N, C-alpha and C positions, 0 to 999 in steps of 0.2 A: 365711565361707571356703567352706563347702559350696555356698552359693548362687552364689558366683563360679565355682565349679567347674562346676556345672550350667549356668550361663550360657555358659561356654566350650564345653561339650559341645553345647548347642543350636546355637550358632553353627557348630560343626563340622558338625553334621547338615544345617543349611541349606546350607552350602557343598557338602557331598556331594550334596545334592539338586539344586543348580544345576549341578554338574558332570555328574550323571547326565542331566539334561535337555539340557545342551549336547552330550553324547555322542549322544543320540538324534537331534538335528538333524544332527550330523556324519554319522550313518548315513543319514539321509534325503537329505542333499545328495549322497551318493555314488551314490544310485540316480537317475540322470538319464534312464533309459529308461522313462518313464511317460507316460500320456496315453490318450485314447480313440481307437482305430483304427476307421476306417470301411471296411466292405466295399463295394466298388464294382462295376465291370463284370464281375468274375470270377464273380459269383453272379447269380442272377435277381433281378428287381425286388422280389420278396417278401422277400428276405433281405438287402437293402441297408440301410445304417445311417442312422439319424436321431438327432439330438440336439435336442430341442425344449424351450426354456426356459419355465418356468412352465406346463408341460404344455399349451402351445398357447394359453394365456390371455394377454391383453394385459398389458404392464408399463407403469406410468406413470413418467415421468422429468420433471425440472424443465423449465420452459418454455424456458430458455436453451439446453438441450441436454444431451448426455451423451457419455461416452467408453466405447468397447469395446476391450478388449485381449485377445489370445490368441496362443498360439504354434501354428505349423502345420509339419508335416513331410509333404512330398509324396513318394510312392513311384512307381517306374516299373512300369507294367503295359502290356499291349497297347493298352488304351484309357485315356488319361489325362484326357480331357475330363470336366468335371462341376462341379456347384455346390459351393462351399465354404460359402456362407452366403446366407441370404435374410432381410433385415430389412423387415418389412411394417408399415405404419401404417394403422389404421382399415380393414384388409382391402381397401385400394385402392392406396396408394402403396407403392413398393418400392425397395430398394437391394440389389443382388445382387453377390456376388463369385463369379466363375467361373474355374476353373483349367484350363490346358492345358499340362501339363508337357512334352509333346513339342516345343512351341515355346518353352519357358521363359517362359510368358505367364500373367498374371492379369488378367482383365477386370473392370471395375467398371461396373455398369449401373444407372441411375436412371430410373424411369418411373412411370406411373400409367395407369389405364384410359382417361383422357380426353385424353392428350397423348402425343406421340412420345417414346420413350425416348432418352436420351443415354448414350454409352458412352465411357469412356477405358480405357486399359490400360497395363500395365507389362510389357514384354518385355525381359528382361535375363538372359542365361545365367549371369552371374556372381552375381546376387542370388537367382535362382530356380533352385535345384538340388535334385536328388532326395536323399532320405534325410538331409536336414539341417534342423534346427529353425530357423525364422526367425520373428521377431515381427511381428505385424500390429496396428496401432492405427487405429481409426476414430473421428474426432471429429465428432459431429453438432451442427451449429449450426442456427438457425431456417430458413435458406434454402440452406445449403450443407453440404458435408462435406469433411473432410480425411482422406485415407487414407495411412497411412505403412506401407510394406511393406519390411521389412528395411532401414530407414534412408532409403528413397526416398519423397518426398512427392508425392501426387497430389490434385488438387482438382477438385470438380465440384459443380453445384447439384442440389437435390432438390426434390420437390413435397410434402413432408410438411406437413400443416396444423398439427400440433402433435405432442407426444410423450406424449400421455395414453394411447394404446392401441397399444403397439408389440409386435409378435410377432417372435421371433427363432428361426430354424430353421437348423441345420447339416445338410448332407447331403441325404438324400431328404426330399421334402415331399409331403404329401397334402392341403394346405390349398387347397380350392376351385380357383380359376383359377391359383393359384400352385403347382399340382401339378407335380412333377418327379421322375423316377426316375434322372436323371443325377447320379451322385455322384462327386466327385473322390476318387481313391485317396489318402487322407490320414490323418493323426493330429492330434488337437487336445489342447491342455493349457493350464493357467493362464489360464482364461477369467474375466475380470472386467468388471463394469459400474460406472462411476464418474461422479461429477459432473465438470463442467468444472474445478472447483477441486481435483480429485484425491481427493475422499472416495469410498471404495469402498462401493457399495451391496450388491453380490453378488460372490461369488468361488467358482468351481468349479476346484479344482486338477486334478481328473480323474485322480487316481492310485489310485483305489479305496480309499484310506485314509479318504476322506470318508464321511459318513453315507450309507448306501445301503439301499434297501428295494425288493426285487424289481427292477423296471426303472427305478427312480427314483434319482437322485443329488441330494443337497441341498447348497446352497451353505453355506459355513462361517460366514456372518455372520447371515443371516436365515432359514435353513432353506428357502429358495425351491427348489421341486422342479424338476428337469429330467428329462424323459422320454428314456430311452435305448432305442432299438429296434435289435436285431441288432448291438450294440456288442461290440467286443473290447478288452480292456485291455492296453496295452503292458507293464504291470508283470507280467502273467502270463507273459511271455516269460522272466522270471527263475525260473520254477518249472516251466513246461510245456516239454518237449522238442518242438521243431518238426521235422518230417521234411523235410529239405532235398531229398534225392534217393535213388534206389535204382537199381541197374543190375546186370545179370548179367555175370559174368567167366568166360571159357572155360577155367578151370583150378580145380582143387579146393583148392589151397594158395597163394593169391596173396600178394604182398608189398606192404607199405604204407609210404608216406612222406608228409610234409607240408612245404610251403614256406610258412612263416608270413608272409613278406613279401608275396608275390603272392596268397596264398590258394589255392594249388593242392594238391589231394590227388592223389597218384600211386598207382595200383594196378597192379602188374605180374603178368601171368601168365607162362607159359613161352614165349609168342609175341608178346604185345601189351602195350602200355602204355596204360592208361586215365588220363586227366587230367581232373579235375573242378575248375572254378574257382568258388569260393563267391561271388565278387563279381559275375561275369557270369552265373552259373548255367548254364554250358555244359559239355558233356562231349565230349572229343575222344579218338579211338582211333587208335593208331599201331602198326603192325607193326615189329618190329626184328629184327636179326641177333644171334646169340648168345643169352644168357639170363642173368638174375641168378642168384645162388645160391638154390636152391629148398629148401623145407622146410615143415613144418606150422605155423610161426609166422614173423612178419615178420623179415627179415634185410636190410632195405633202409632207407636214410634219405636225406634231401636235404642236400647239402653247401652251406651258405649262402655260403661263400667262393668256391667254384668254380662255384656255381649249376648244379649238376647232381646226378644220383643216383649213389649208390654202394651196392654190395652187398658184404656181408662174410661171412666164415666163419672161425672160430677155427682151423680146420685148414689154412687157406691164408693165408700172410703177404701174398700179393699181393691187393690189393683189386680188386673188379670195378666198373669205372667205366662209366657210360652216356655215349655221345657223341651229343648231340642233332643234330649236323650230319649225321652218317652214319647215325643211327638204329641204333646197334649197341652191344653190350656188349664190354668188353675181353676177357672170357673167352668163348670161342666155344662150348665144350661145356656141356651141362646137368649141373650138379652138385647132387645132393640131399643135404641135411644132416639126419641123424636125431637128433643130440645137441643139447643146449642149446636145447631147444624152450621157447617162452614165457619166454625170458630177458628181463630188463630192459636197456634200452640208453639211453645218454645221450651226446650229442655236445657237447663243450666247445669252442665256436667261438672263445673267447678264446685258448685254447692249442692249438687244432687237434688235439684228442685225442678218441678214441672209447672209451667204457667200456661193458662188458657185465657184468651180474651175474646169478647164479642160472641157473635153467633145469631142464629135465628131459629124460632120454633113457635108454633101455636099463635101465629100472627103477631109475634112480638120480637123486636130486635133487642139484643143484649148489650149492655154497657158495663158488664161486670168483669173484673179480673180475678181469676181463681189461681190459688197457689197450693201445690202439694209438696210437702217436704218428705223426701224418701229416706232421710236419715233418722229422724226421731219423731216427727209429728204424726205421720201416717193418716192424715185426714185433710180434707179440703178446707181452705180458708178463703173467704170471699171479701172483695173490696169493690164497692160500687163507684164507678167513675162517670156516672151519667151527667153530673154537673160540670165535668171537666171536658168530656168528649162525647159527642152525640152517639147513641147506641147504633150499632151497625153490624153488617156481615159482608162477605165478599171483599174484605180488605186484605192487605199484605202486612206481614210483621217480620222484622229482622233485628238482629242484635247490633246495637250501636257501640256499646262498651260494657264494661263490667257493671251489671245491675241496671243497665239502661237499654230499652228497646225502642224501635221506631215503628209507628203504626201509620200506614199509608192508605188513604182513600177508603172506598167501600160504598155500601148502599144501606140506608136506614132512615131514621127520622129523629128529630130533636127530642121527642118524648119517648121514643122507643115503640110506639104503637104503629102498626102497619097502616092503619087508616088515617094517620095524622101526617099527611103530606110527605110520603116517602120520597127520597131523592138520592142522587149520586153525590158523594163527597169527594172533593179534590183537595185534600189537605194532608198535612204531615204533622204528627205529634211525637214528642219525646216522652216516653213513659219511664218513670223512675220506679224500679221495683222495691227499693228500700222504703220509700215514703208513700208509694201508692198514688203518686200525683202525675199529672200530665201537663205538658207545656206545648202549646201550638207553635210550631216553627214557621209555618206559612200556610196560606190558602190560595189556590190557583183560580183565577177567573177563566173558566172553561166554557166556551160557547160552541164548540164543535160537537161531533158525535159523542154520545155517552159511552163511558167505559168504566169497568171495575177491575179488580186485581185478582191474580192468582194468590194462593194461600200464603206463600212465604216470599220474603224479599231478601236479596243479597246486598249487604252494606259494604261499600268500599270507602273507608275513611281517608285513604291516601288521595283519592280523587274527589272526595267530598260528594260521593254519589250513592244513590240507592237504586237498585234494579228490581223490577217486578214484571211479571207477566200481565199484560193488559188485554182486554177484549170487550166488545160491545155487549151490553146486557139488555138491549132493547130489541133483539132479533134472535132467531133460532140458528140460522146459518151465519156464523160469524168467523172471526179469525183471531188468533193469539199473536201478539207481538211482544218482544222484549222491549221495555221502555226504561229510560234513564231519567232520573230526577236529581237535581242538586239538593243537598241537605241544607246547607247554609246559603241562602240567596234571598235577595229582595225582589227578584223577578222570576218566580217559579214557572217552568215550562216542562212539557213532556217531550222528550226526544226519543223517537223510535230508533232502535239500534239493531234491528234484525229484520229478516223477511218474515213472512206469515206462516202460521200453522192453522190449517182448517180446524174449526171447532164447532160442535153442535151444542149450543147452550140450552139446557132444559132446567134452568134454575138450580134448585138444590140437588137435582139428580145428575148434574155434570160437575166434574171436579178437575182442577189442574193445580200443579204445584211446581216449585222451582227449587233446585238443589245445586250445591257447588261441590265438585269432587276435587280435592286438592292434589291427588296423585297425578291426574292428567290435566290439571288446571282448566277444567271445562265446566260449563253449566249444563244441567239436564232439566228438561221440561217433561213432566209426566202428566198424561191426560187419561182420565177415566170417564168413559161415556157409556150410557145405556146401549145395549145391542139387542139383537133379536132373542126371543125365547127366554126372557128374564135373565139374560147374561149381560156381561160388560166387555168392552174392548179397552185394553191398556195399550197406549202408545208412548214410546220413550224417544225423545229427541236430544241431540247434543249440539252445543255451541261452544267454540273455543273462547276462553276468557283472557283478556278483557274484550268485550264486544266492540266493534268498530262501526261507525257511521259509514255507509257505502261511499259517499262522496269523499271521505277522508282516506279510504284505502288506496286511492289512486293519487293522492296528493300529500303523502306523509313527508316526502323530502322537499316538496315545493313550498310548504307552508311558511318556512322560515324566510324564503325569498320574498314573500308578500310583506312580511314584517319589515324587511329591508327596504322595499319600495315605499311603504308607508313612512318609515323614518326618514328616507331620503327626501321625499316630497315635503315633509314637515320642516326639515332643516333648510331646504331650498326656500320655502316660504318665509322662514325666519330671517334668512340672509337678505331676501328682497325687502322685508320690512325694515331691517337695520339700515340698508342702503337708502331706502326711501326716507327714513327718519333723518339721516345725515343730510340729505338734500333739502328737506324741509327746514332743518335747523339753520342751514346756510341762508335760506330764503327769509327766515324769521329775523336774522341779524340785520337784514337790509330794510326792515320796516321802521317807520318813524317811532320815536320813543312813546308817543301817545297811543300807538297801535301795536305794541308788543303783544306776543301771544298771551302773556300773563294778564294783560289788561282787557283782553277781548271778552265780550259777552259769551254766554254758553252757545247761543246760536252761531256766533262768529267762530267760536272754537271748533264747532262741528264741521265748519266748512274746510278746516285744515286736516280733518281725518282722512287718511289716504284710502278712501273706499270708492272704488270705481265700479259702477254697475253698467253693463252694456245692454242695450235693448235689442241687439242683434239676435236673431233666432239661432240657437246652437243645436247642431246635430250631435247628440251625446254619444251616438254609436261610434263616432270617429274621434272622440276625445281621448287623449292619453295623458298620463301623469298630471292629473287635475283633481282639485277638490272643489266641490260646489257647496256653497253655504246658503244660497238663495234658491228657493223653490224646492227645498228638501236637501238634507245632507247626503252627499254622494262622493265617493272616492274612486278614481280610476287609476290603475297602475300603468307602467310604461308600455304594456301590450294592449291597452284599451279595455282590460277586463274590470268589471265592476267588483270591487273588493270592499264595499261598504260593510258587508256582513262581518268582516274581520275586526271591525271596531267594536270592542266591548263597551258597555256603559262607562266603565272606569277610564278607558282610553279616550273616549269621546270627551269626558269631563276634563281630562288632562290636556287634550288638544285645545279645547275651548278656553281653558284657563290661560294657557300660554298665549293664545291669540288675543284674548281680551286684555291680558296683562301688557302685551306689546302695544296695543292701541292706546291703552291708558298712559303708557310711557310717552307715546308720541304727543298726546294731547297736552301733557305737562310741558 
């Protein structure tokens, strides 16, 4: 009976292990923005990128030929001409792929030192497009090659004598007479070399989760090295903020809005409208008549239904609309707003409603929720939430579901008065727009450095996460980080998932916001800071979504292995317990009837529990495949690595339940 029970438990653990492994692959599949990025004509020749297979040494393939597969993504730069690939046999014959994105063209050249080269090309603006991954396959036969580019086949002959000494170089080459500094602006991933029958000899995924040492990356099958010179990894874009642009604005308190459809950022001063397009990387400046409502925090947004800008003010029921045809605002005079600074705003495009929450002004923190119905009401309605959530500003707000918002953190006081013990809040509330009520989801015990939030939050319900810009509010020279918080959790923590952006915090005079652009699946951080001569500096940064914790970018594929180690160790312990129980059971049968295990006292029963504690000093650095229960819970895998952190609270509870249940069975 007990053996059957342990058998069921072992099957359950194996199932959990397979489920955990499957989850890891799901996470990996979600990260599609990986590959090796090649620096091209935007840098000098010394800093351009090379990928050299087998460190420049020849590779031998079967006499009948071989297949090369890889994915490529071409990017638009001022100069797009350059080598994708050079395949060289016996340092004499070659087959090259050369790209020229300006003409949507890829050329294939075959030649040798003693004969004229032949060239064919594919020019197709529908197949060869910028910033899109496309597959390329090259099949080498004894006298010919078949090149398949994004589904289109091209054939040509070659002069390779055999395939015993083949060198393969992507990008820049310094190999003898095959030297070239012309590199195609591109990214490469999923590189494989196979037999004509489809057997894979070598495979480089090029996501940096593979085995890497210094400038070498090794294939996942045979550990064949590939030398990477001046390479950049696409997956780093999920952790490192990329500076997109920066520009000066002729006003100290500009207004900010974003059109997520066309990718336009709008920044308005009291005289001009600055429009930056993230797709075309262009900045346009337009003078206008009138002005938006002005203040020390943004009070402007883009209306997706009317496809124009609107400016708002809770003290004016009439909204201020921008007319792009006449380049004018509907309100002619300049109106400055001192209250409601750094409030949160949300536009519900499904119901055509505008919501504002919180803010600061005149030494008072706001706890009010404002609603403006653009369909029929045309005026502000107010709901006080002071009794449900402490008044605050510098918080983050994001959409959770239809008619429900999340309010994260901030700075304020319980009464709303600035002099009444102002403090940082580290909590999360669910705000119901239908009922005007709040529900606290959690509050975090935070004892480290103080931090507050950027204005907007991005909610990802699939991963139970909310993302927000966070920065210290107790100093001037600070830094912005993207932080992740779980929405539904009993142990809320802050997880930083990006590198830093320098930020000068001057309280209400500094502003930062977070936006998601679905077209390029990226997050954008926009920073507005006071600059010299009553002007402002706007900086825009980009981060690929979903963000990745830096330690996980190099261990995506290995994480499931740790789960396997954990499960193997647990099963091994259970088997030992089962064998120990059987041994004890045989010993119990030999006891006199008056001293059977059932008749023993509690103290005597405890003597039969198979718990062995050694007093010998243990050097834990040399421990492998071990679980420590005494002196702190610790788990070491077969390599001696401490993987205690991979045990979630749920997994710990499950493990302890199984262990205690086994001990209870033995006592019986």
